[in-house]
C-alpha positions as CSV (number, residue, x, y, z in Angstrom):
1,X,0.0,0.0,0.0
2,X,1.3,3.4,-0.9
3,X,2.7,5.5,1.9
4,X,0.2,8.4,2.2
5,X,2.7,10.4,4.2
6,X,4.8,11.2,1.1
7,X,3.0,14.3,-0.2
8,X,4.4,17.0,-2.4
9,X,4.1,19.5,0.4
10,X,6.2,17.3,2.8
11,X,8.7,16.7,0.0
12,X,9.2,20.5,-0.4
13,X,9.7,21.0,3.3
14,X,12.4,18.4,3.3
15,X,13.9,19.9,0.2
16,X,14.3,23.3,1.7
17,X,16.1,21.9,4.8
18,X,18.5,19.8,2.7
19,X,19.1,22.7,0.3
20,X,20.1,25.0,3.2
21,X,22.3,22.3,4.8
22,X,24.2,22.0,1.5
23,X,25.2,25.6,1.2
24,X,28.7,26.8,1.9
25,X,29.4,30.1,0.1
26,X,25.7,30.9,0.0
27,X,25.5,30.4,3.8
28,X,27.8,33.4,4.3
29,X,26.6,36.0,1.7
30,X,23.7,38.4,1.9
31,X,20.6,36.5,0.9
32,X,17.4,38.3,-0.2
33,X,14.1,37.0,-1.3
34,X,11.9,38.9,-3.7
35,X,8.3,38.3,-2.7
36,X,6.9,38.7,-6.2
37,X,6.5,35.8,-8.6
38,X,9.1,36.3,-11.2
39,X,10.3,34.9,-14.5
40,X,13.9,34.4,-15.7
41,X,15.4,37.6,-16.8
42,X,13.5,39.8,-14.3
43,X,15.5,42.5,-12.6
44,X,15.3,43.2,-8.9
45,X,16.6,46.5,-7.5
46,X,18.6,46.4,-4.2
47,X,19.3,49.8,-2.5
48,X,22.9,50.6,-1.7
49,X,23.8,52.3,1.7
50,X,24.0,56.1,1.8
51,X,27.2,57.8,2.8
52,X,27.9,61.5,3.7
53,X,30.9,63.8,4.2
54,X,31.3,66.0,7.3
55,X,31.9,69.8,7.4
56,X,33.7,72.1,9.8
57,X,32.4,74.8,12.2
58,X,29.2,75.7,13.9
59,X,27.5,77.2,10.8
60,X,25.1,74.7,9.2
61,X,25.5,75.9,5.7
62,X,24.0,74.0,2.7
63,X,22.8,70.4,3.5
64,X,24.7,67.5,2.0
65,X,23.3,66.0,-1.2
66,X,21.7,62.6,-0.7
67,X,23.1,60.4,-3.5
68,X,20.9,57.3,-3.2
69,X,21.2,54.7,-5.9
70,X,20.0,51.2,-6.4
71,X,21.9,48.3,-7.9
72,X,20.1,45.8,-10.1
73,X,20.3,42.1,-9.7
74,X,19.1,40.1,-12.7
75,X,17.3,36.8,-12.0
76,X,19.1,35.1,-14.8
77,X,19.6,31.6,-13.5
78,X,16.8,29.0,-13.6
79,X,17.9,25.6,-12.4
80,X,16.0,22.4,-11.9
81,X,16.4,18.7,-11.0
82,X,13.8,16.2,-12.0
83,X,13.4,12.4,-11.7
84,X,10.8,9.7,-12.0
85,X,10.0,7.2,-9.2
86,X,7.9,4.1,-9.3
87,X,4.9,3.5,-7.1
88,X,7.0,1.0,-5.1
89,X,9.4,3.8,-4.3
90,X,6.5,5.8,-2.8
91,X,6.1,3.1,-0.2
92,X,9.3,4.3,1.5
93,X,9.1,6.4,4.6
94,X,9.5,10.1,4.0
95,X,12.9,9.9,5.8
96,X,14.2,7.2,3.4
97,X,12.7,9.0,0.4
98,X,14.5,12.1,1.5
99,X,17.9,10.3,1.9
100,X,17.6,8.5,-1.4
101,X,16.2,11.2,-3.7
102,X,15.5,14.6,-2.1
103,X,18.9,15.1,-0.6
104,X,21.0,14.3,-3.7
105,X,18.7,16.6,-5.7
106,X,19.2,19.5,-3.3
107,X,23.0,19.0,-3.2
108,X,23.0,19.5,-7.0
109,X,20.8,22.6,-6.9
110,X,22.9,24.1,-4.1
111,X,26.0,23.3,-6.1
112,X,24.7,25.5,-9.0
113,X,24.2,28.4,-6.6
114,X,27.7,27.9,-5.2
115,X,29.2,28.0,-8.7
116,X,27.3,31.2,-9.5
117,X,28.6,32.9,-6.3
118,X,32.1,31.8,-7.0
119,X,31.8,33.3,-10.5
120,X,31.2,36.7,-8.9
121,X,35.0,37.0,-8.5
122,X,34.8,38.7,-11.9
123,X,33.2,41.7,-10.2
124,X,35.8,41.9,-7.4
125,X,38.7,44.2,-8.0
126,X,40.7,43.7,-4.7
127,X,43.4,41.2,-5.5
128,X,46.4,39.7,-3.6
129,X,48.7,36.7,-4.0
130,X,51.1,35.4,-6.5
131,X,49.6,33.8,-9.7
132,X,50.8,30.2,-9.8
133,X,51.5,29.9,-6.1
134,X,48.9,28.6,-3.6
135,X,48.6,30.7,-0.5
136,X,49.9,28.8,2.5
137,X,51.0,31.2,5.3
138,X,49.7,33.6,7.8
139,X,51.1,36.5,5.8
140,X,49.1,35.5,2.7
141,X,45.9,35.3,4.7
142,X,46.8,38.5,6.4
143,X,47.4,40.3,3.1
144,X,43.7,39.8,2.2
145,X,42.6,41.0,5.6
146,X,44.9,44.1,5.3
147,X,43.3,45.1,2.0
148,X,39.8,45.1,3.6
149,X,41.0,46.9,6.7
150,X,42.8,49.6,4.7
151,X,39.6,50.2,2.7
152,X,37.6,50.6,6.0
153,X,35.4,47.5,5.6
154,X,33.4,47.0,8.8
155,X,34.8,44.2,10.9
156,X,32.8,41.1,11.9
157,X,31.6,38.1,9.9
158,X,34.6,38.0,7.6
159,X,35.1,34.6,6.0
160,X,37.5,33.3,3.4
161,X,37.1,30.3,1.0
162,X,40.1,28.5,-0.4
163,X,40.6,25.8,-3.1
164,X,41.7,22.3,-2.2
165,X,45.5,22.9,-2.6
166,X,45.4,26.1,-0.6
167,X,43.2,24.6,2.0
168,X,45.6,21.7,2.6
169,X,48.6,24.1,2.9
170,X,46.7,26.5,5.2
171,X,45.3,23.7,7.4
172,X,48.8,22.4,7.9
173,X,50.2,25.8,8.7
174,X,47.3,26.7,11.0
175,X,46.8,23.3,12.5
176,X,47.0,24.6,16.1
177,X,43.9,26.7,15.6
178,X,40.8,25.1,16.9
179,X,37.7,25.5,14.6
180,X,34.8,27.4,16.2
181,X,31.5,25.7,16.6
182,X,29.3,26.0,13.5
183,X,25.8,24.7,13.1
184,X,25.3,24.3,9.4
185,X,26.5,20.9,8.2
186,X,28.2,21.9,4.9
187,X,30.1,24.7,6.6
188,X,31.1,22.6,9.6
189,X,32.7,20.0,7.4
190,X,34.6,22.5,5.4
191,X,36.0,24.6,8.3
192,X,39.8,25.0,8.5
193,X,39.9,27.5,11.4
194,X,39.8,31.2,12.4
195,X,42.9,33.2,11.5
196,X,43.7,36.9,10.8
197,X,40.1,38.2,11.1
198,X,38.7,35.4,8.8
199,X,37.0,32.2,9.4
200,X,38.6,29.9,6.8
201,X,36.8,27.3,4.8
202,X,37.6,24.9,2.0
203,X,35.4,25.1,-1.1
204,X,35.3,22.9,-4.2
205,X,33.3,25.4,-6.3
206,X,35.8,28.2,-6.6
207,X,36.4,29.4,-10.2
208,X,39.5,29.2,-12.4
209,X,40.4,32.5,-14.1
210,X,42.0,32.5,-17.5
211,X,44.0,35.6,-18.1
212,X,43.6,37.5,-21.3
213,X,46.4,37.8,-23.9
214,X,47.6,40.9,-21.9
215,X,50.4,41.9,-24.2
216,X,51.8,45.2,-25.4
217,X,52.6,48.3,-23.4
218,X,49.2,49.4,-22.2
219,X,48.5,53.0,-21.3
220,X,45.7,55.3,-20.3
221,X,44.3,57.0,-23.4
222,X,43.1,60.5,-22.3
223,X,43.0,62.3,-19.0
224,X,40.0,63.3,-16.9
225,X,38.3,59.9,-17.1
226,X,36.8,60.2,-13.6
227,X,33.1,59.9,-13.1
228,X,30.4,60.7,-10.4
229,X,28.6,58.4,-8.1
230,X,25.1,59.4,-9.1
231,X,25.7,58.2,-12.7
232,X,28.0,55.3,-12.1
233,X,27.3,54.2,-8.5
234,X,24.4,51.9,-9.1
235,X,26.3,49.4,-11.2
236,X,29.7,50.4,-9.7
237,X,31.4,50.5,-13.1
238,X,32.6,52.8,-15.9
239,X,34.2,52.7,-19.3
240,X,38.0,53.5,-19.5
241,X,39.8,54.4,-22.7
242,X,43.2,52.7,-23.1
243,X,45.7,52.0,-25.8
244,X,49.2,50.5,-26.3
245,X,47.9,46.9,-26.3
246,X,49.1,44.5,-29.0
247,X,47.0,45.5,-32.0
248,X,44.1,43.5,-33.4
249,X,44.1,41.0,-30.6
250,X,40.9,39.1,-29.6
251,X,40.6,38.7,-25.9
252,X,43.4,41.1,-25.0
253,X,41.8,41.1,-21.5
254,X,39.2,38.8,-20.1
255,X,36.4,39.5,-17.6
256,X,38.0,39.1,-14.2
257,X,41.5,40.4,-15.2
258,X,42.8,42.9,-12.6
259,X,45.2,45.8,-13.3
260,X,46.6,48.9,-11.6
261,X,47.3,52.4,-13.0
262,X,50.4,54.3,-12.2
263,X,49.7,57.2,-9.8
264,X,46.2,56.1,-8.9
265,X,46.0,55.0,-5.2
266,X,43.0,53.6,-3.4
267,X,41.5,55.5,-0.5
268,X,39.9,54.3,2.7
269,X,36.2,54.4,1.9
270,X,35.3,55.9,5.2
271,X,38.2,58.4,5.8
272,X,38.9,59.0,2.1
273,X,42.6,59.1,3.0
274,X,45.1,57.3,0.6
275,X,45.9,53.7,1.6
276,X,49.3,54.1,0.1
277,X,48.6,51.3,-2.3
278,X,47.6,51.4,-6.0
279,X,43.9,50.8,-6.6
280,X,43.3,47.5,-8.3
281,X,40.6,47.6,-11.1
282,X,38.7,44.6,-12.5
283,X,37.7,44.2,-16.1
284,X,34.0,43.2,-16.2
285,X,33.7,42.2,-19.8
286,X,36.0,40.5,-22.3
287,X,37.6,43.0,-24.6
288,X,39.5,43.0,-27.9
289,X,42.2,45.5,-29.0
290,X,41.8,47.6,-32.1
291,X,44.3,48.3,-35.0
292,X,47.3,50.6,-35.2
293,X,47.9,51.8,-31.6
294,X,46.0,48.9,-29.9
295,X,43.1,50.8,-28.4
296,X,40.7,49.1,-26.1
297,X,37.7,50.5,-24.1
298,X,37.5,48.6,-20.8
299,X,34.4,48.3,-18.6
300,X,36.0,48.5,-15.2
301,X,35.1,48.5,-11.5
302,X,35.3,50.3,-9.2
303,X,34.5,53.6,-11.0
304,X,37.1,56.3,-10.7
305,X,35.5,58.8,-8.3
306,X,37.9,61.4,-7.0
307,X,35.9,63.3,-4.4
308,X,32.7,63.2,-2.3
309,X,31.4,60.6,0.1
310,X,31.9,57.7,-2.3
311,X,35.5,58.6,-3.4
312,X,37.5,55.5,-4.5
313,X,40.9,56.9,-5.6
314,X,43.3,59.7,-4.9
315,X,43.3,61.1,-8.4
316,X,42.1,60.5,-11.9
317,X,44.8,58.8,-14.1
318,X,46.9,61.0,-16.3
319,X,47.1,60.5,-20.1
320,X,49.6,57.8,-20.9
321,X,49.8,56.5,-17.3
322,X,51.1,52.9,-17.3
323,X,48.8,50.0,-16.8
324,X,50.0,46.8,-15.1
325,X,48.0,43.5,-15.3
326,X,48.2,41.7,-12.0
327,X,46.3,38.4,-12.7
328,X,49.2,36.6,-14.3
329,X,50.8,35.8,-17.6
330,X,48.7,35.9,-20.7
331,X,46.6,32.7,-21.1
332,X,47.6,31.3,-17.7
333,X,44.9,29.8,-15.4
334,X,44.6,30.3,-11.7
335,X,42.0,29.4,-9.0
336,X,40.4,32.5,-7.4
337,X,40.0,32.1,-3.7
338,X,37.6,34.7,-2.2
339,X,37.2,36.4,1.1
340,X,34.5,38.8,2.0
341,X,32.3,40.6,4.5
342,X,28.7,39.2,4.4
343,X,27.4,42.3,2.6
344,X,29.8,42.0,-0.3
345,X,27.8,39.5,-2.4
346,X,24.1,39.3,-2.7
347,X,22.1,36.2,-3.6
348,X,18.5,37.0,-4.6
349,X,15.9,34.3,-5.1
350,X,12.3,34.6,-6.1
351,X,9.3,32.3,-5.9
352,X,8.2,30.7,-9.1
353,X,4.5,30.6,-10.2
354,X,2.5,27.5,-9.3
355,X,1.1,25.4,-12.2
356,X,-2.6,24.9,-12.1
357,X,-3.2,22.2,-14.7
358,X,-2.5,18.5,-14.6
359,X,0.0,18.5,-11.7
360,X,0.4,18.9,-8.0
361,X,2.7,21.7,-6.8
362,X,4.1,23.1,-3.6
363,X,6.4,26.0,-2.8
364,X,8.4,26.8,0.3
365,X,10.3,29.9,1.2
366,X,12.6,29.9,4.3
367,X,15.9,31.6,5.2
368,X,15.5,33.8,2.1
369,X,15.5,30.9,-0.3
370,X,12.6,29.6,-2.3
371,X,12.1,26.1,-3.9
372,X,9.1,24.9,-5.9
373,X,8.2,21.2,-6.3
374,X,5.9,19.9,-9.0
375,X,4.8,16.2,-9.2
376,X,2.8,14.4,-11.9
377,X,1.7,10.8,-12.2
378,X,2.1,8.9,-15.6
379,X,-0.5,6.1,-15.8
380,X,1.3,4.5,-18.8
381,X,4.5,3.8,-16.8
382,X,3.1,3.8,-13.3
383,X,5.7,6.4,-12.3
384,X,5.6,9.8,-10.7
385,X,7.9,12.6,-11.9
386,X,9.1,15.2,-9.5
387,X,10.8,18.4,-10.4
388,X,12.5,20.9,-8.2
389,X,13.0,24.5,-9.5
390,X,14.8,27.5,-8.2
391,X,15.2,31.0,-9.7
392,X,18.0,33.3,-8.6
393,X,20.6,35.9,-9.4
394,X,24.0,36.7,-7.9
395,X,25.8,40.0,-7.8
396,X,28.6,41.6,-5.9
397,X,26.7,44.7,-4.7
398,X,29.6,45.9,-2.5
399,X,32.7,44.5,-4.2
400,X,35.0,46.7,-2.1
401,X,34.0,44.5,0.8
402,X,35.6,41.4,-0.9
403,X,39.1,40.4,-2.0
404,X,40.5,37.7,-4.2
405,X,43.6,35.6,-3.3
406,X,44.9,34.0,-6.4
407,X,46.5,30.5,-6.5
């Protein structure tokens, strides 16, 4: 006799629990749930925090302008897992059904979210480490922490995720550190320990970055290429004119390549005082170089803002200022370990609409995640098909709050 306890609603409740237990990166980022039913490609606006500058003296004077912008997150990822089970399978207890079918399905869906979060390295400009060398010492962990500290990133909740090679080296070097107690299963199993302001974890989903061709003698092409926050703050990017690259070269730079510009230092985002270090910029889209002088217009982050509450750099680059690519030799590949404050990366999920014809459906939202389950019986094969769907988007809304450590 069929086990009447296995309902679509109960399956969805188990699915949400197993999905949450399978998260590592996504357990540490900002998670938001859009309450409206959405379709793939929909855009959700997320407000960015407001900042001000102070003035001197007792006289009030003119009020500060409130520059409030929103960043958009596109729900561009629709993932599903589906399978068919026999009527005999439905005689299992819900616990056995969960262990055999639901849990593996949720591990796969969670993996897709983890991959998407790891891919957000392409939006993060802060960069440390030596390409081709796995980080293994306190100094290398500390370098990432130093970058965030110098930029004025709020302390607390910092975490760092390392690939398998770096994880082994760090675990050996930091073996005297006792891991703190953590409740989420996937996180607990991946913990290395707490060190240099970070809780360290191993993660198998981290992305490999392939460096663009990156040849030539690249230079800034034109002065006064700074922008304002009101126009460029929402997407935290701008276009930058450069030249001097090897001419007529496809993929001269790839999305995720990082470079510095001579004479352009970063500033602490709170004090707006120079950090003493060159600002690192990330290329957000693949770009080809043109003919003759090798021109290339780069879409970069952060935007070059030289004053006001959202200032990012000490000065705009001068014409012909030298550009130095930091991500490695042209064509080389390197794992991108990432460390961040929880507000650096945003995962937005949205509930999917419920079908009303020919199927049973259930939807659960918990912990700012949403999963939909749909089941349908096929009389010809005496099987029931289950499908689990999620809709989500990922974006580094505050990329200054994150740093990459290359391997």
